[in-house]
N, C-alpha and C positions, 0 to 999 in steps of 0.2 A: 541433492538439495533439490528444492522447489521454489519457481520464483513466479510472483503472481504481480502484476501490472494492472491495477484501477486507474481510470480516468474519468472524470466527469466534469461537465459543464457547470461554470459558476456565473452569478451574477456579474456586472460589469462594476458594480458596487464594491464588491468585495476586493480592495485593494491588498498588496504584502502584509501590510500591518494587521488588518482585519483577519485575512485568512491565517496568519501566522498564530495570532489568538486562537482563533478556532482549531487550528491544529493542536496548539500547546494545551487547551480545553480536554481534546480527547487522548493524547498521549499516555496518559497513566493505564488505560485499559488497556494499551497494547502490552504491559510488563507482564501480564498474566495469561497472555494468549498461549494456549498450548500449542507447541511445536515452532511457535514464530523466532526467529533468530534475529531478525533485524526489519526493521520499517525505516523507510525514508520517506515523508511526504513531498510532493510535488505541487508545482503552482507556475503557473504561465499567464502572466497578465496579458500578453500580444493575443494568445489565442483564449482568453477567459476558461481556462482549463486548470483543472487541479486533480490531485490524485494520491497515490502511494507505490511504492513498490516494497513488495512484500518476499522476504526470504525466509521459506518454511524447511522444515526438515524433511518433511515428505508431503505426498499430494494428497493421502486424507486427511491431514491437518489442516492444508489450505483449504480444500473443499468444506471441511466441516465449518470453518470459521466464515466462509462466504455462504452462509444459508439463506434461505430466503428472507428470514427476519434482519440479517445484515443488512443484504440488499434494499429492502425495504426502507430501513433506516437512513442508509445513505441516499437512496432517492427523495426522502421526505426532507433531508437535512440540507441536500445539494440539488442534485438531479439524478435522473437512472444512469448508474454506471455502466462504463464499457470494462468488462474484466476479463482478462487473457490469461492464461495459466502454461506455463514451461517447465518442462524437466529442464534442468541445469546440470548437464554431465560434467564440465570442467569449470571449474573456479580458479581465477588468478587471485591472489590475497598479497598484496603488497604491503600490508600491514605486518603479517606475519613471515612475509617473502616466501611462501609456499604456493605451489600449484597442487590443486587437489582433484584429483579424479575420481568421481562418484560410479 
């Protein structure tokens, strides 16, 4: 598996209710994202930061999703994102009660 963590600064005007609505607006587009297993949205009012944690099936699909167009879209919508890519060689899944070694 492959994990991508995206963080970006948001306006102080965006409280939890507003940012939650913005996240809900975009959530459906992730249902058809090739290779995306899961996305969790992130919000920190104390740091004026938001973002997401993305779990992809592989590096290629993760990097394909975060192309220049996607980064430009995020920048226009919020601010320039900080994107970090990680290989995830071991997963602990308490929902399935399994440890998966990739």
